[in-house]
C-alpha positions in Angstrom: 40.5 43.2 45.4 42.1 40.6 47.1 44.1 37.9 45.2 41.3 35.6 46.8 38.8 37.6 45.4 40.1 38.0 42.0 40.4 33.7 41.9 36.6 33.4 42.9 35.6 35.8 40.5 37.7 34.1 37.6 36.2 30.8 39.0 32.8 32.1 38.8 33.4 33.3 35.5 34.7 29.9 34.2 31.9 27.9 35.6 29.8 30.6 33.8 31.1 29.9 30.8 31.2 26.2 30.8 27.7 26.4 32.0 26.7 28.2 28.7 28.5 26.0 26.6 27.1 22.8 28.2 23.5 24.8 27.3 24.4 25.6 23.7 25.4 22.1 23.5 22.2 20.7 24.7 20.0 23.1 22.8 22.3 22.0 19.7 21.8 18.2 20.3 17.9 19.0 20.9 17.7 20.7 17.6 19.5 18.1 15.4 17.8 14.9 15.7 19.7 13.2 13.5 23.0 11.8 15.3 20.3 11.2 18.4 18.6 8.8 16.0 21.3 7.4 14.4 22.8 6.2 17.7 19.6 4.8 18.9 19.0 3.1 15.7 22.7 1.4 15.8 22.2 0.8 19.4 19.0 -1.0 18.7 20.3 -3.2 15.9 23.4 -4.3 18.1 20.8 -5.3 21.1 18.5 -7.2 18.4 21.4 -8.8 16.8 22.8 -10.4 20.0 19.1 -11.4 21.2 17.9 -12.7 18.2 19.8 -15.0 15.2 17.2 -14.0 12.6 17.6 -10.2 13.0 20.7 -9.8 10.7 19.6 -12.5 8.2 19.2 -10.8 4.4 15.3 -11.9 4.4 14.9 -10.1 7.8 16.1 -7.0 6.6 15.1 -6.7 3.6 11.4 -7.3 4.7 11.9 -4.8 7.5 13.1 -2.0 5.0 10.7 -2.7 2.7 8.0 -2.3 5.0 10.1 1.0 6.3 9.8 2.3 2.6 6.2 2.8 2.5 6.1 5.0 5.5 9.2 6.8 4.6 8.3 7.9 1.1 5.1 8.8 2.5 6.8 10.6 5.4 9.0 12.4 2.9 6.0 14.3 1.2 4.6 14.7 4.7 7.8 16.6 5.7 7.4 19.0 3.0 3.7 19.7 4.5 4.6 19.9 8.3 7.5 22.1 7.6 4.8 24.3 5.5 2.6 24.3 8.8 0.0 22.0 7.2 -0.8 18.0 7.9 -2.7 15.6 6.0 -4.6 12.8 8.0 -6.1 11.1 5.3 -2.9 9.1 3.7 -3.8 6.0 5.8 -7.3 5.9 3.9 -5.5 6.7 1.0 -3.6 3.5 1.3 -6.9 1.4 1.0 -8.7 3.8 -1.9 -5.9 4.1 -4.0 -5.1 0.2 -3.6 -8.5 -0.7 -4.7 -9.4 1.3 -7.4 -5.7 0.5 -9.0 -6.2 -2.8 -8.9 -9.4 -2.5 -10.6 -7.8 -0.6 -13.0 -5.1 -3.1 -13.7 -7.9 -6.0 -14.1 -9.5 -4.0 -16.8 -6.6 -2.6 -18.9 -4.1 -5.1 -18.2 -1.2 -2.3 -18.3 1.1 -2.1 -15.3 2.5 1.7 -16.3 -1.0 3.2 -16.8 -2.1 1.5 -13.5 0.4 3.4 -11.7 0.2 6.5 -13.4 -3.8 6.4 -12.6 -3.0 5.5 -8.9 -0.6 8.8 -8.9 -3.2 10.6 -10.8 -5.9 10.0 -8.4 -4.1 10.6 -5.3 -3.0 14.1 -7.2 -6.7 14.6 -7.0 -7.1 14.0 -3.5 -4.3 16.3 -2.7 -5.7 19.0 -4.8 -9.3 18.9 -2.9 -7.5 18.9 0.4 -5.6 21.9 -0.8 -8.7 23.7 -1.9 -10.9 23.2 1.1 -7.9 24.1 3.4 -7.1 27.3 1.6 -10.0 28.6 -0.3 -12.1 28.0 3.0 -9.6 28.8 5.2 -10.3 25.6 7.0 -7.6 23.9 9.2 -6.1 21.3 7.3 -6.3 18.8 10.4 -9.9 19.2 10.2 -10.3 19.0 6.3 -7.9 16.0 6.4 -9.9 14.2 9.2 -13.0 14.5 7.2 -11.1 13.5 4.0 -9.7 10.5 6.3 -13.6 9.2 6.5 -14.5 10.1 3.1 -11.8 8.2 1.2 -12.1 5.0 3.5 -15.9 5.1 2.8 -15.1 5.4 -1.0 -12.7 2.4 -0.5 -15.7 0.2 1.3 -18.3 1.3 -1.4 -15.7 0.4 -4.2 -15.4 -3.0 -3.1 -17.5 -5.4 -0.3 -14.0 -6.9 0.7 -11.0 -7.1 -1.5 -9.9 -6.4 -5.4 -8.3 -9.9 -6.2 -5.6 -9.9 -9.0 -7.0 -11.1 -12.0 -4.7 -9.3 -14.5 -1.8 -11.7 -14.0 0.7 -9.2 -15.4 4.2 -10.8 -15.2 6.4 -7.7 -13.5 3.3 -6.7 -11.1 4.6 -8.5 -8.5 8.0 -8.1 -9.2 8.3 -4.4 -9.5 7.9 -4.1 -5.7 9.0 -7.6 -4.6 12.0 -8.0 -6.4 15.7 -7.1 -6.0 17.6 -4.6 -7.9 21.0 -6.2 -6.2 20.6 -10.0 -5.3 24.5 -10.1 -3.9 26.3 -9.9 -1.8 23.5 -7.8 0.1 20.1 -8.0 -0.9 18.4 -4.4 -2.0 15.0 -4.9 -2.4 13.2 -2.6 -5.2 11.0 -0.7 -2.5 14.2 0.1 -0.5 15.7 1.2 -3.7 13.0 3.4 -4.3 12.8 4.9 -1.2 16.4 6.1 -1.3 16.0 7.4 -5.2 12.7 9.5 -3.8 14.8 10.7 -0.5 17.3 11.8 -3.0 15.4 13.6 -5.4 13.2 15.7 -2.3 16.6 16.2 -0.3 17.5 17.9 -3.4 14.5 19.9 -4.0 14.1 20.8 -0.2 17.7 22.0 0.4 18.8 23.2 -3.2 16.2 24.9 -5.0 14.1 28.1 -4.7 11.0 25.8 -3.7 12.8 24.3 -0.6 13.6 27.3 0.7 10.1 28.9 0.0 8.6 25.8 2.1 10.7 26.9 5.2 9.8 30.4 4.8 6.2 30.0 4.4 6.0 27.2 7.6 8.3 29.8 9.6 6.1 33.1 8.7 3.5 32.8 6.3 2.8 36.6 6.5 6.5 37.8 6.1 6.4 35.2 3.2 3.4 36.7 1.4 5.2 39.8 1.9 8.4 39.0 0.4 6.6 38.2 -2.9 6.6 34.2 -1.9 3.6 32.5 -3.6 2.3 30.8 -0.3 -0.8 29.0 -1.1 0.9 27.8 -4.6 3.8 26.6 -2.3 1.1 24.7 0.2 -0.9 23.5 -2.9 2.4 21.7 -4.3 3.3 20.4 -0.7 -0.4 18.7 -0.5 -0.1 17.2 -3.7 3.2 15.8 -3.2 1.9 13.9 0.0 -0.9 12.4 -1.7 1.0 11.4 -4.8 3.9 10.0 -2.5 1.0 8.3 -0.6 -0.1 6.8 -3.6 2.9 5.3 -4.6 3.4 3.7 -1.3 -0.6 2.1 -2.0 1.0 0.9 -5.1 3.5 -0.8 -3.6 1.4 -2.4 -1.1 -1.0 -3.7 -3.6 2.1 -5.2 -5.1 3.5 -6.8 -2.2 -0.2 -8.1 -1.1 -1.3 -8.8 -4.9 -4.6 -7.5 -3.9 -6.3 -4.2 -3.3 -7.6 -4.3 0.6 -10.4 -1.8 1.6 -9.1 -2.3 5.3 -5.5 -1.7 4.5 -3.8 1.6 6.0 -5.3 1.6 9.6 -2.9 3.6 11.8 -0.9 4.3 8.8 -1.2 7.9 9.1 0.1 7.6 12.6 3.3 5.8 11.9 3.9 8.6 9.2 3.3 11.3 11.1 5.0 10.2 14.0 8.2 9.5 11.8 8.0 13.1 10.6 7.7 14.5 14.2 10.4 12.2 15.6 12.7 12.8 12.7 12.7 16.6 14.2 10.1 18.6 12.0 7.9 20.7 14.4 3.8 21.3 13.8 4.6 24.8 14.4 6.1 25.0 11.0 9.1 26.1 9.5 11.4 23.2 10.8 12.2 19.7 10.0 15.0 17.5 7.8 14.4 14.6 5.4 17.1 12.8 6.9 15.6 12.8 10.4 12.2 11.8 9.0 14.4 8.8 7.3 16.2 7.8 10.5 13.2 8.1 12.7 11.1 5.7 10.0 14.1 3.1 10.3 13.7 3.5 14.1 9.9 2.9 14.1 10.3 0.0 11.5 13.2 -1.4 13.6 11.1 -1.4 16.9 8.0 -3.0 14.9 10.1 -5.7 14.0 12.1 -6.2 17.2 8.8 -6.6 19.1 7.9 -9.3 16.3 11.3 -11.3 16.7 11.7 -11.0 20.5 8.0 -12.7 20.8 6.4 -9.6 22.8 2.7 -8.6 22.5 1.9 -7.5 19.0 -0.3 -4.6 20.3 3.0 -2.7 21.4 3.2 -2.2 17.3 0.0 0.0 17.7 1.2 1.8 20.4 4.4 2.6 19.1 3.7 5.6 16.8 1.5 7.1 19.5 4.5 7.1 21.9 6.9 8.3 19.1 4.3 11.4 18.8 4.1 12.4 22.4 8.1 12.0 22.6 8.2 14.3 19.6 6.0 16.9 21.0 7.6 16.6 24.2 10.9 17.6 22.6 9.8 20.1 20.1 8.2 22.1 23.4 11.6 21.6 25.3 13.5 23.4 22.4 10.8 26.1 21.9 11.1 26.9 25.6 14.8 27.0 25.7 14.9 28.8 22.3 12.6 31.5 24.2 15.0 31.7 27.0 17.6 32.0 25.0 16.0 34.5 22.8 
């Protein structure tokens, strides 16, 4: 072969190697949502800081992150559930129902922690019902929880005609999720501190325990997981219950902030939660997802909503944001899976 031929072959080989490397880099970038989400968040914060003097104030950041915390806390449970190849559409209706019955319980017994435990217990029961109908009857969790969405919302409306006002006047009720764990130099509200505490607990649970490995295995291939001795149904039941309990906690946080239980609360909340989970890198096909991605996506959605308000844009866009996030997330997931199949 001539020298020119050898050089041409080497050049083609180099181009092929470079192309392969770039392709692998693109696959990794698509697979790991955390860094792109972090970059987008930082860019958006800088943009909002330069276009609104209010954005970086302690009050605005505290209010924004407190709102994000309710979505993120529920989304942490939803991440486990979606990784396990299930979903719960009833978490928005639970914001209303749990809020109403928890406030009624507080008004009856005037005990803060009893009211909180009651809310979490009711949430656990709803989670068990969702799991039982899904796993015992073999019905899709999408269908089961879509029905439960309507049932729980109806229960909220039949429980009260409008709202359950605070008649217990428990001193710490308003403070628990409206106050701050730290005031200076940076104010850290209790909802934000609670969100990070729950994030750490469940990050360790998902990444450092046998249960976490089982969740990923069940979502990736339930049949193989069952043959490997993993209690598939038990894992899924726990994921359903965790999601409902965390949704109940966020509902309790909401009534503390609003000082009442509203039967019309939580409309569209499930879309915000699922949007954060999917945009964070989880797949509806199961077996993949990270809590860090979910947290960053929740912050991104919350920042977008905050920016729409601060910049005086049409507030209707706040309703559209979760839907856009879901479509973008599903599109990226389909691209990732198509590229993975081509590589395989």
